[in-house]
N, C-alpha and C positions, 0 to 999 in steps of 0.2 A: 304706550304699553297697554295690552289687552289682558285684563285679569278676569278669569272665568271660573265659575263653579261647574265642574264636570258632573253631569247627572243624566237621567233618562229624559226623553222628550217624546211626546205623544205622536208627533208626525215625522221627526227626523231620526228617531231611534235613540239618539243621545244628543246632548248639547254641550259643546265645549268652545274652543277658540273660534272655529268656523261659524258656529251659530251666533256667538257673541259679536263677531265682526259683522256678519250678514244681517242679523236682526237687531241686536242691541245697539248698533251704531247707525241704524237706518232712521229716517224720519217716520212719523206716524203713517204717512201715505205709503212709504216703502213697506212698513210692517203689514198694513192692510193688503197691499198688493201681493205680498208673499203668501198670506193666508187665504186669499180670495178664491183659489182654485179648489180648496178642500173644505167641504161643508158637511156637517153632520146630518144624518137622517134618523127619524124616529120609527121604530118598528111598533106599529100600533097594537099588535097582538101581545106585546110584552109590557107596554106602558101601563102603569097603575095610577096615573094622574096624581102622583104624590106632590108634585110641584117643586121638587128638589132642583131640577134643572133650571126652572125659571128663576128660582131664588138665587142661583149662582151665575146667571148669565149677565156678563158685564154690559151688554148692549141692549138688554131688555127685549130680546128678539124671540122669546118663547112665551106663548100663551097656553094656558091650561084650562080645559073644559072637561069633557069626558075623557080626553086624553091630551097629551101635549102636542103642540104644533109649532113649527119654526117659521118665522118670517124671514124668507131668504134674503130680502133686500137689506135687512139689518144685520144679519149674521156675518161675522168676520172670520169664522172658522177657527176660533181660538182653542176649541176642544174642551172647554171647562165642563160643558154639559155631559160629554162622554165620560169624563173622569168621575163625575158626581152621581150619575144615575144609579140608584141602588138595585134596579131591576135589570140592568144591562140592556136597556131598550134603545139606546142611542149608539150609533156607530158612524164611522166615516163612510161617505158615499164614494166607494172606490171605483164607481163607473167612470169617474174622472181619472185623468192620468195622474197616478200617485207620485210620479217623478217630477211633476211641475213644481210642487212646493220646494223640494230639495234643490232643483235647478235654480229657482228664483233666489233662494237663500244663499247659495254658493256664489251666484253671479253678483249679488249685493255685497258679499264678502270681498269678492275680487275688486269691485268698484271702490269700496272703502280702503282696501289695501293699496290700490293704485293712486288714490288721492292723498291718503294720510301716511302711507308707508309705516305702519306700526312696526316698531323695531323688536319688540319682545312680547311673546305670548306666554302667560302663566296660567296653568290649570290647577285648581285645587281639587284633589281627589279625596274630599272629605264630605261626610254626610251625603253620600251618593244615593239620592232619592229616586223613586220610580216615576216621578213626574217633574215637570218644569217648576222652577222656583216661583213662577207667577201663580201657581195653584196653591190651594190650601194644603196643609200637611195631610198626606194620605196614609201616613203610618208606615213604619218599617224602613229599613235601608237595604240596598242590594248587597253591599259588601262592607266590611269594616274600613276605616280610614286607611288610605294608601300613601298619603304624602302630597307633595307639590312638585309639578313638572314645569320646566321653563324651556323655551326654545325660540329662536328667531323665525322658525318655520311653523305656521299654524296647522298645516296638514300633518307634519311629523309629530307635533305635540298631541294632537287628537288621536292619531294612530297609536302612539305609545300609551296614552291614557286608556284607550279601548283595550289594548292588549293586556295591560296590568289588571284591569277589572275582570277581563275574561279569565286570566290565570288565577285570580284570587278565589278562595272558597266563599260561598254565599254567607251572608251575615246570619246570625242565629235566628232572627225573626224576619228573614228576608221575604218580600212579597213573591219571590221566585224560589221557593225552598228546594226545588229539584235541580236548580242550576248550580252545580258544584264547580270545583276548580277545573278550568279548561273549557267552560261553557260560556257562550256569549250571553250575559245576563240581560241585556236589553232585548235580544231576540227571544229570550225565554219568556218575558212578560208581554211582548208584542210580536208574535211570530210573523205577522204580515208585513212588518216594517223592516226594510233592508238598511241597517244602520251604517253599512259600509259605503252606501251609494254616494253620500256627501264627500267621502274621502277620495273615491275614484274620480268623481267629477272635478273636485278641486285640483287634484293632481293633473288631470287632462287639460285644465284651463291655465296651468302654470302657476297656481297659488303656492305650490310647495311639493314636497315628496313624501311618500308613505314610508320610505326607508329612513332609519334612524339608528343611533347608537345611544344607549343609556349610560350616563356618567353620574355617579353618586357624589354628592358634595356635603 
């Protein structure tokens, strides 16, 4: 059984059953491989050399002098520095293929499912945060709690979770205050990330179906 906390994700748009299978069930090497294609870059003209990024880097890959710099060989692409920079000086280098991360994550999910055959996927649509759980509390929730979804199909449960969050009104102190009912909350906070890409790819690889029926219990 895969039990997942459904929330936003810096690179995938959102994280649910597919991300939990693909990344949560992977080895350290698998996790590094999935992140290795997407690295942050520092816009020197905006950097204030405050050191916040270096203090939060889990790999000690950032040095700060007159401005911050990233040691590429150490960086694992976790995105912590992007989330923490108060000046907005760090962003993802999208000169790389932004679909590589998603493809690797979904392919790992397929491998896990092929080997282990997880029989049930449970998504908790509670405390739906604007960042991954591995990051420090960034404050605010996208929507109020929506409940718990369960399915034998990881694609269907993620699609249903996304649809419910989209249909819900934004939380009172949401980081995306303009994202009302009917608006994709994850795209509202990260417009450059296609959060449906993982669903389309997973369906094309035979991991499941984006079609579903909701049953209340």
